[in-house]
N, C-alpha and C positions, 0 to 999 in steps of 0.2 A: 504494500500500500504506500502511495506517495503522500508524504506529509506536506501540507501547504505551508510555505514559509515566506518570509520577506528577508532580503539580504541587504546589509548596510556595510560599507567599507570606509575606513578612516585611516588617516596618516597621523601618527603622533610623533612629534619631533623631540620629545623629552619625556622623562618619567613623570613630570608634573602634568603633561598633556594626557598621558595614559591614566593617571589618577583622576583627572577631570572627566575623562570619557567614562571611566568606571562609575564615577559619582552620578553622572547624568543617566547612565544605563540603570544603575541601582534604583534610582528614584522612580523609574517607570515599571518596576517589577511587581507582579501580583504575588500574593501568598501562594505557597506551594510551587513556586518557580524552581526549576532545576537548570542550573547553568553548567555546561560542560566546557571546560577550558582546555585548549590545545596549544602547544608551542614548545619550542626547545627549552632546555635548561637555561634560565636567565633571561628568557624572552620578555618577561613582564607580567606573568600570570598573577603573581602575588600582589604586585603594584596595582593591577586592574581591580583585584578583589578588595584591596584597601579602599579604593574609591567607591566601589560598590557598597561596602559596609557603611561608608559615610552617607551615601545617597539613600540606601534602603533602610538601614538601621538607625540612622541619625546618630552614629557613634564616631568617636575620634579614631582615625585610621591607625594611630600609634598602638591601639590594642590588638592589631592584626599581625599575626606571624604565621608562617607556613607550618602546618602540623605534620612535618615530615616523619617524625618518629611515633607520634600518637595517632596518626591518620585523621583525627577530627578535632577541630576547635569549634566551640560554640560561642557566639557573640550575642548577648542579650541587649536589645535596643527597641526602637519603634517596631521593627520586625526582627525576629530571631534569624540569625544567619548561621548556617551549618557549613563550615569550611573544611572540606576534605582535601588531603594530599595523598593521591593513590600511587605515588612513585614506588614505594616499597611494598605495595600489594603483591602477593605471590601470584594470585590468579583471581578472576572475577568471582569464583566460588567463595573466596575468603571475604569479599565484600558482603555477600548475601548471608553467609554463615554468621557474620558478626551482627546481622540485623540492621546494617546501615541503610538498606533500601527503605526502611520504615520512615526515615527522615524525609523522603520524597513527598509525603503527604502529612507532615507533622505541623503544618500551618506556618512554617518559616520559609526561608529561601536556602536551597542547597547549591553550594559552589564547589566544583570538583576540579582540582588540578590533576593533570595526567589522566584525563577521562578516557583516553584510548584503551585503558585497562578494562573498562566495562562498556565500551561504546555500543556494542550490540544489544545491551540490556537497558539502555537509557529509556526513560519514558518517552512516548511519542511527542509530547509537548515540550521537550527540552529545548532550551536555548543553546546555541553553540557559538563559542568565541574562539577564533583562531588568531594567534598573535605571531607575526613573522618579523624577523630582523630585516631591516632595510639599510642599516648602517649602525654606527656605534650607539647612538641615542635614538635613532629613527625606527619606528615600528609601523607595520600595517596591521590594523585590527579589523577583522571581519566578524560581523555579528549576524547570525541567522536566528530570526525570531519566528516562533510558531504563530500562525494566525490565530486570532482570538477565538474563533469558532471551535477550535479543538480543545479548549480548556473546559473541563467539566468539574463543577463543584460537587464534592461528595455530599 
């Protein structure tokens, strides 16, 4: 089945611009949004999430750090943000055995770095954010948004 989406593409010339874009994106997210982030190590995924946490959770981005060893950080704010770093995940089964998929519908916003680890299992209404290097500070950020009609409120 083809998922209807809209695609947006941006160029960020600095980490501050990546942060601002994340903030704007975060402010637009509904509850139960799942954001799958893709990009090389150091591409700016965590910086984007810092902005998202400011925009969606109305929190200070300094509270955000990548949960590389714990796999999950939770930020309580205007909206709760569940921040996953799946880099150390052994396989997608580990994600589901740990019950992490329950956060998809927990009333907050799920952000997942290294989403390719579970890409085939992502909810149909997931947002996808691809961050690519274009230079030392310059990044291309592509956002795929699911169209509103595929969101179903439980």
